[in-house]
C-alpha positions in Angstrom: -9.9 69.1 88.9 -12.9 69.6 86.2 -12.8 72.7 84.5 -16.3 74.3 84.3 -17.4 75.9 80.8 -17.4 79.4 80.7 -21.3 79.2 80.0 -22.2 77.1 83.0 -20.0 79.8 85.0 -21.9 82.8 83.2 -25.4 80.9 84.0 -24.5 80.2 87.7 -23.3 83.7 88.4 -26.5 85.0 86.6 -28.4 82.9 88.9 -26.8 84.3 92.0 -27.3 87.7 90.8 -31.1 86.8 90.5 -31.4 84.9 93.9 -29.9 87.9 95.8 -32.1 90.8 94.2 -34.8 88.4 95.6 -33.5 88.5 98.8 -32.1 85.0 99.5 -29.3 84.7 101.7 -28.8 80.8 100.8 -30.1 78.6 98.3 -29.2 74.5 98.1 -29.9 72.3 95.5 -30.3 68.8 96.6 -30.0 66.0 94.0 -29.8 62.0 94.5 -30.0 58.8 92.1 -29.0 55.6 91.5 -28.9 53.1 88.7 -28.7 55.0 85.5 -30.7 58.2 86.5 -30.8 60.7 88.9 -33.1 63.6 89.8 -33.2 67.1 91.7 -35.0 66.5 95.2 -35.5 69.7 96.7 -34.3 73.4 96.5 -33.7 74.6 100.0 -33.6 78.1 100.6 -33.2 81.1 103.4 -35.0 83.2 104.3 -37.7 80.2 104.1 -40.7 82.5 104.2 -39.6 83.8 100.6 -41.2 82.4 97.6 -39.0 80.8 95.1 -40.5 81.8 91.7 -41.3 78.7 89.7 -39.1 80.3 86.7 -36.3 80.6 89.0 -36.9 77.2 90.4 -36.9 75.7 87.0 -33.9 77.6 86.0 -32.0 76.6 89.2 -32.9 72.5 88.5 -31.5 73.2 84.8 -28.4 74.9 86.0 -27.7 71.4 88.8 -28.0 68.9 86.0 -25.7 71.0 83.6 -23.2 71.5 86.4 -22.9 68.2 87.7 -23.1 66.8 84.2 -19.9 69.2 83.3 -18.0 68.2 86.8 -18.1 64.5 85.2 -18.8 63.4 88.8 -20.9 60.2 88.4 -23.3 60.6 91.4 -26.1 58.5 90.0 -24.7 55.6 88.4 -24.4 52.3 90.0 -25.1 52.0 93.8 -25.9 55.8 93.6 -25.3 59.0 95.4 -26.1 62.6 95.9 -25.1 66.3 95.9 -25.7 69.5 97.5 -25.1 72.7 95.4 -24.8 75.8 97.8 -25.3 79.2 96.5 -24.2 81.0 99.7 -25.2 84.5 98.8 -24.4 86.3 102.1 -20.8 85.3 101.6 -21.0 85.2 97.7 -20.0 81.7 97.0 -20.3 78.7 95.4 -19.9 75.3 96.8 -20.7 71.4 95.7 -20.7 68.7 97.7 -21.0 65.6 95.9 -21.0 62.1 97.4 -21.3 58.5 95.7 -22.1 54.8 97.5 -20.1 51.8 96.8 -20.9 48.2 97.6 -17.4 46.3 98.3 -18.1 42.6 98.0 -15.4 39.9 99.1 -15.6 36.5 98.5 -13.5 33.7 100.4 -13.4 30.2 100.6 -13.0 27.9 103.6 -12.1 24.7 103.7 -13.0 22.0 106.1 -12.3 18.7 107.5 -14.5 16.2 106.1 -16.7 14.9 109.1 -17.5 11.2 109.0 -20.9 10.3 109.2 -20.6 6.7 109.8 -22.2 4.0 108.1 -25.6 4.5 106.4 -28.0 1.7 106.3 -30.3 1.5 103.5 -33.9 2.1 104.3 -36.3 -0.7 103.2 -39.8 0.2 102.4 -42.5 -2.1 102.0 -44.7 -2.3 98.9 -47.6 -0.8 100.4 -45.7 2.5 101.5 -44.2 2.9 98.3 -47.5 2.9 96.5 -48.6 5.3 99.1 -45.7 7.7 98.3 -46.4 7.5 94.7 -50.2 8.3 94.7 -51.7 11.9 94.8 -54.2 13.4 97.1 -57.0 15.5 96.0 -58.6 18.3 98.5 
């Protein structure tokens, strides 16, 4: 388990207090990525009819980036992955659900018995066929 720096815990708690004061019962941050980058895709909030202040949205996005970086979970590299960070304000809990994708490749070798193809007769072409094969046709 990774220890979360105190300043990220303080930010999380301050955001939870702001969200609860605004009347939210749950807020979920959704992240995804692949290659060498990742991003916040969406923030879901309950009740959904409450507007999420743009400043609060930005603060949540920054917190999400900082939190995921601090956990040292590589959810965006290689084949990618994603995360959801949930503020369950009704139950006063915070949780993270992180997944990553892996491609597994297996290489095998199969050896077959040689199959005889019989005698191969050389194909003899007439001089005219050879000249025709070497000429180019313009459209």
